[in-house]
C-alpha positions in Angstrom: 62.3 -40.0 43.9 58.8 -40.5 42.4 56.0 -38.3 43.7 52.8 -40.3 44.0 49.2 -39.2 43.6 47.7 -37.7 46.7 51.0 -36.9 48.3 52.3 -33.6 49.8 55.3 -31.9 48.2 57.4 -29.0 49.4 59.6 -27.2 46.9 62.3 -24.9 48.4 63.3 -22.3 45.8 60.8 -21.1 43.2 63.2 -20.3 40.4 63.0 -22.0 36.9 63.9 -25.4 38.2 61.8 -25.2 41.3 58.8 -24.2 39.2 59.4 -27.1 36.9 59.2 -29.4 39.9 55.9 -27.7 40.9 54.5 -28.5 37.5 55.8 -32.1 37.6 54.3 -32.6 41.1 51.0 -31.3 39.8 51.2 -33.7 36.8 52.0 -36.6 39.2 48.8 -35.8 41.1 50.2 -34.4 44.3 47.3 -33.1 46.4 49.3 -30.4 48.2 52.3 -28.5 46.7 54.0 -26.1 49.1 56.3 -23.5 47.5 59.0 -22.0 49.9 60.9 -18.9 48.9 62.1 -15.7 50.4 60.9 -13.7 47.3 57.1 -13.3 47.6 57.0 -12.0 44.0 57.4 -15.6 42.8 54.2 -16.8 44.6 51.8 -15.6 41.9 53.4 -17.6 39.1 54.0 -20.6 41.5 50.3 -20.7 42.3 49.4 -20.4 38.6 51.7 -23.4 37.9 50.3 -25.6 40.7 51.4 -24.5 44.2 48.5 -24.9 46.6 50.3 -23.0 49.3 53.3 -20.6 49.4 55.4 -19.9 52.4 58.0 -17.2 53.1 60.2 -18.3 56.0 60.9 -14.7 56.9 57.2 -14.2 57.7 57.4 -16.7 60.6 60.0 -15.0 62.8 61.8 -17.5 64.9 59.4 -20.4 64.0 61.3 -22.9 62.0 59.7 -23.5 58.6 59.4 -27.3 59.3 56.8 -26.2 62.0 54.9 -24.4 59.3 54.9 -27.0 56.5 54.3 -30.7 56.4 55.2 -32.8 53.3 56.2 -36.3 52.2 58.6 -35.1 49.5 61.0 -32.2 49.8 63.0 -30.6 46.9 65.5 -27.7 47.2 66.7 -25.5 44.3 68.4 -22.2 44.0 71.1 -20.2 45.8 69.1 -19.2 48.8 71.3 -19.8 51.8 68.6 -19.0 54.3 66.2 -21.5 52.7 69.0 -24.1 52.6 69.5 -23.7 56.4 65.7 -24.1 56.9 65.9 -27.3 54.8 68.7 -28.6 56.9 66.7 -27.9 60.0 64.0 -30.2 58.7 66.3 -33.2 58.0 69.1 -32.6 60.4 71.7 -35.4 60.2 69.4 -37.5 57.9 69.8 -35.1 55.0 71.5 -37.7 52.8 69.6 -40.7 54.0 67.3 -41.1 51.0 68.5 -39.2 47.9 67.8 -41.5 44.9 
């Protein structure tokens, strides 16, 4: 999957690999890079590396994270089961439809 200039990207999990994707999205020219993680301590470095927005799903109560973020490309990294379930809620049964 190639991120294109001007696109929006959501990165689920802001560990080492997720932060690398943030940097790659910035280098590709993404206009909006949304970092999603349960650990808010990661938001400062994520912003420094290129995230334009950071979202903690726990801050939105019963509102599904897909109602909070909008993106054209979605990436998920890490062992965050709660984030994974939010990711599944976005794609539902189409999760595997376009994984290149």
